[in-house]
C-alpha positions in Angstrom: 0.0 0.0 0.0 1.8 3.0 -1.2 0.8 6.6 -1.7 0.6 7.7 -5.3 1.3 11.3 -6.0 0.1 12.4 -9.4 2.7 14.3 -11.4 0.3 17.1 -12.3 2.0 20.4 -13.0 0.5 23.2 -11.0 2.2 26.0 -12.9 0.8 26.6 -16.4 2.6 28.2 -19.3 0.4 31.2 -19.1 1.3 31.6 -15.4 5.0 31.4 -16.4 4.4 34.1 -18.9 2.6 36.2 -16.4 5.5 35.9 -14.0 8.0 37.0 -16.7 5.8 40.1 -17.4 5.6 40.9 -13.6 9.4 40.5 -13.1 10.1 42.7 -16.1 7.6 45.3 -14.9 9.1 45.3 -11.4 12.8 45.2 -12.3 13.1 46.3 -15.9 15.7 44.5 -17.9 15.0 41.2 -19.5 13.3 38.1 -18.0 12.7 34.7 -19.5 11.6 31.2 -18.6 12.2 27.7 -19.7 10.1 24.5 -19.2 12.4 21.8 -17.9 12.1 18.4 -19.8 8.3 18.6 -20.0 8.0 17.7 -16.3 5.8 20.7 -15.4 8.7 22.5 -13.8 10.2 25.8 -14.8 13.3 27.8 -14.4 13.5 31.6 -14.7 16.3 34.1 -15.3 16.2 37.9 -15.1 18.9 40.4 -15.9 18.4 43.9 -14.5 20.4 47.0 -13.7 18.4 47.2 -10.4 20.5 44.3 -9.2 23.8 46.2 -9.6 23.9 47.2 -5.9 22.1 44.2 -4.4 23.7 41.1 -3.0 22.4 37.8 -4.3 20.3 37.0 -1.2 18.6 40.4 -1.5 17.9 39.9 -5.2 16.3 36.5 -4.4 14.2 38.1 -1.6 12.9 40.8 -4.0 12.3 38.4 -6.9 10.4 35.9 -4.7 8.2 38.7 -3.4 7.0 39.2 -6.9 6.5 35.5 -7.4 4.3 35.3 -4.3 2.2 38.3 -5.5 1.6 36.7 -9.0 1.3 33.0 -8.5 -0.7 30.8 -6.1 1.4 28.9 -3.6 1.0 25.6 -5.3 2.4 27.0 -8.5 5.5 28.3 -6.9 6.5 24.7 -6.0 7.1 24.0 -9.6 9.8 26.7 -9.9 13.2 25.0 -9.7 15.4 28.1 -10.1 15.3 31.8 -10.5 18.6 33.3 -11.5 18.8 37.1 -10.8 21.7 38.7 -12.6 23.1 42.3 -12.8 24.5 43.0 -16.3 28.0 43.0 -14.9 27.5 39.4 -13.7 27.3 38.3 -17.3 30.0 40.5 -18.8 32.9 38.6 -20.1 36.5 39.7 -19.5 38.9 39.7 -22.4 
């Protein structure tokens, strides 16, 4: 007698798009998402100048505040990663 947990995704593609719009509105810059292997989980990334003076933990706190405003709690469980970059984080040195 085992417990079967249905692998039903809680977050929809439309909700993922809504979150991208909300992140872009809140922080400017560019946000995007990717569905991971069709498992109903998503990862997000945002690049914003607003993160220039923030430490990574503060960036995450601010980003997750937006997530909590936009998505129901069940949907947030399907977000595996949110990467929050300042433009300088992505600059390559030559």
